[in-house]
N, C-alpha and C positions, 0 to 999 in steps of 0.2 A: 860260958860262951861256947857255941858249937863250932868245931873246927872241921874243915872239909879235907878229907884225906886225899893226898895226891900220891898214888903209887908210882908214877913216873912224872916227875916235875918237868922234864924236857918236853914230853908229849903234851902235857897240860899247857905249857907256854906256847907251843905251836898252835894249839886249839884256840888259845886266847888271841893270838895274832890273826888267825883265820876269821874269827867273829869280829875283830876290830876292823878288818878290811871290808867285811860286809856292812858293818855299821857306817863306815865312811861313804860307801857307795850310796846307801840310802839317803844320807844327809845331803850329799852333793845333788842328787836328783831332786830332793825335796826343796832345796834352796833355789834350784833352777826354776822349779814350778812357781815358787813364791815370787820370783823376779818376773815371771810371765803374767801373773795375776794382777790386774789393775783395778783401782777404784773400789777396793773392798776394805772396810774398817779393820784395824788391827785386831780388835776383840773378836770379830766375826771370823777372820782368817785363822786366828789361834784356836777358836772353838772347833772349827772343822778339822784342823790339824790334830787336835786332841781327841775329839769325840770318835772319829772314824778310825783311830788307831786301835780300837777294840776289835776290829775285824781280824787282823793276824793274831792278836793276843788270844781272842776267844777261840780261834781255830786251833791254836796250839793246845790250849787248855782242854778243849773237847777231845782232841786226839789222845791226850795223856790221861783223860778222865779226871782232871783236876779243877774243873770249873768252880766247884764249891770250895774246895780246899785252898784255892788261890787267894781267897779273901780272909783266910784265918791268919791272924797276926797278933803278936803281943807288943808290937813296936809301932803303933799307930802314929805316935808323935814323930818318929823318924821318917815315916812316909809323908806326913804333912810338911815337915821341914824340907825334905828332898823335893817334893812337888812344888812348893811355894817358890823355892829358889830356882828350880828348873823352869817354871813358867816365866819368872822374871828374866832369866837369861834367854829364853826363847823369844820373848817379846823384843829384847834388845837386839838380838841377832836379826830378826825380821826387819826391824827399823834400819839397821845397818845395810841390809841387802837392798832395801827399797830406796835408801838415801844415797847410796854410792853405786858406781859402776860395779858389776859383779866381780871382776878381778880384784879390785881394791878391797871389797868387803870380804872376799874369801881369803885374801892375803893376810889381812889383820887377824883372821881366825887362826892362822898358822902359829901365832904366839902361844896358843893353848897348850901344845905339848911341853913347852918350856915350863909353864905354870904347873902342869901335871907332875913332871919330874921333880921340880923344886918342892911342891907341896907334899909329894909322896915321901921325900926324904925328911921333910920337916915334921909332918904330922903323923904319917904312918910308920916312920922310922924304917922305911925300906932302904936297904943297902944299894946305893946307886954308884956303880963303878965308873972309872974314867972312860971306858969304852962307850957306855950308853950316853954319858954326858957329851962325849965327842961326836957320836952319831947324831944326836939331836941338834947340836950346834952346827954341824956340817950340813944337815938338812935345812936348817933355818937360813944358812948362808946361801944355799941353792935357791930358796924362795926369794931372797933379796936379788940374786942375779937375774932371776926371771922378771921380777916386777919393777925393779928400780927404774928402768928407762920409761916405763909405761904408766906409772902412777900419776893420775891426773892431779892428785893433791900436791905433787912435787913439781909438776911441769906446767902448772896453770900459767897462762900468759900474763895474768895480772899479778901473779905471785901471792894471791890471797885466796883463802878458802871461803866458800859460801857457808852460810849458817847451817844449811842442810848437810854439807860435807863434814863440818865440825861435829854436828850431832851424830852423824853416821860413824865417824872415827871413834868418838868417845864410846858410843854404844857397842861397837865391835870389840874394842879393847876390854871394856868392863865385862862383856859377855864371855870373852875368852878366859879371863881369870875366873869368872863365876862358874863356867862350865867345868873348869878344872876342879873346883870345890865340889860340884855336883858329882863328878866321877868318884871323888873320895868318899862322899856320903853313901853312894851306891856300893862302893867297895866295903864300907862298914856294914851296910844292910845285908849283903850277900853272905855274911858270916852266919846269919841265923834265918834269913829270908830267901825263899826261892826266887829266881829271876822273874818267873811269871807272877809272883805275888807283888813284886816291886812294880812291874808294868801294869798290873791290874789296878793297884791303888793309885798310880799316877793317872790312869784313865779316869777313875771314879772321882778323885778330888779335883783334877784339872777341869774336867767337863762340867762339874757342878759349879765351880767358881766362874768359869768363862761364860756359862749360860747367863749369868747376871749382866754380862756386857750388852745383852740385847736391850736392856733398859735404856742404854745410851743411844740406841738406834742402829739397826742393821739395814743393809741395802738389799733390794731384790737381786737375785743372781741369774745370769744367763745359764743355759745348759752347759756351755763350755766352762764357765767359771766354776759351776758346781762340780763338774767332773774333775777339774784340776784340784779343787779343794779336797774332795774325797780321796783322790790319789795321794795328796800330801799327807793325809791322815794315815793311810795304809803304809806308806813309806816310813812315816814317823814311828808307827807302832812296831813295825818289823825292826827298825833301827834300834828302838828301845830294848827289845829282846836281845839283839846282838850285842849291844853295849853291856848289858848286865851279864850275859854269858861270857863275854870277853874278860870282864873284871873278876868274875868268879874263877876263871881258869888260870889267870896269870897276873902278876903284879902290874900296877899301872905303869911303872917305869919301863917294863919290858915292851909294852904295846904302844907307848907314847909316840915313838918316831913314825909309826905307821899312819898317824894322822896326816902326814905329808903325802900319802898316796892320793889323797883327795885332789891334790894338784893335777895329777895325771888325768883323773876323771873330769875335772873342770876344764882342762885343756881340750879334751876330746869333745865334751858337750858344747864348749864354746865354738869349736870348729864346725860341728855338725849343725848346731841350732843358730848360732849368731855369725857364722861364716868368718870366724876369727882364726886366721892362719898363724901358727906359731913361728916366731922369729928365732934367730940364733941364740938370743939370751934365754928364751924358753927352752930350747933344746939342751943348752949347756946346763942351765939350772935344773931342768928336769932330770938330767943324768945324775946330778949330784944328789937330788932327793931320792931317786931310785937306789943309788949306791948306799945311802945311809940306811934305808929300809932293808936292803938285801944283806948288809953287813950284820945287822942285828939278827935277821933270820938265820944267817950262816952260823952266828955264835950260838944261837939256841938249838940249832939242829945238829951240831957237831956231836959225835959220840963222846960222851964224857965231858961235854962242854960245861962251862960254869953255870951254876944255878943260883939265882938270886936268893940270898938269905934275908929274911925280913922278920921284924918284930912288929906285932900288931897291938894296938891299944886295946884295953878291955872293952867288951861290947857294952854300950850304955844301957 
């Protein structure tokens, strides 16, 4: 198994956090666009998201002179497994975003960092101290403070959930747990595979599989729809690269709490695009989420701060 040498673990952790935040920004923007796109079959939507992700990936490969080398791998089964699971979770996430109001769909995604920390401790044997567990729990509490009064699933006048809401809730929760597993699969792949190789194979395999969805029927697109779909792909591709670079630089348990920063970007986009003005719960809960993320950043940036010790399983 190939090990990545880290001359300065603290600096590497900060780099992992930086790429994690970039990844979160890309995902929030992409989900916002998915919410704006109407009347496009799921398979067609996912194909555009995956196919046009090659633009940022290819750009990076060309700049590095690694366009051919990116497709050299001895772990094709690992790439197929990661891509298949990733596509399934992507589809479930899109279903949740389209079936639920955006705040509810995004809120349920916030359970993902808890899965990441738990799975990292169980499967990667990463040492997760009480400070990180506490930061994740505090951040999740902030999410509840923000969304509890506004969740339509809890405040429905009839007290009952529609079938679409039930499907959306189940899809979001399963996707959150599944994406946590995808993170761990990528974490294993980056021990021997370059981030660009992981992204390149996701593009190749996913685009090939999703092209088959055209058999079930695609709909003609307007120029606006086509433009939004292409932008979804570009954001998704850049987000993939950032995710892989983040997991390569730092343990998943270090960066997990920064998933909550997506809440701040969602609030901003909701206000600018949907004219949704934050209330007192949003402000208080948002402060709690920011505090959780800043606490971890402070811990990792302190001179002589604690460095996560981790034991990794053998590479398959």
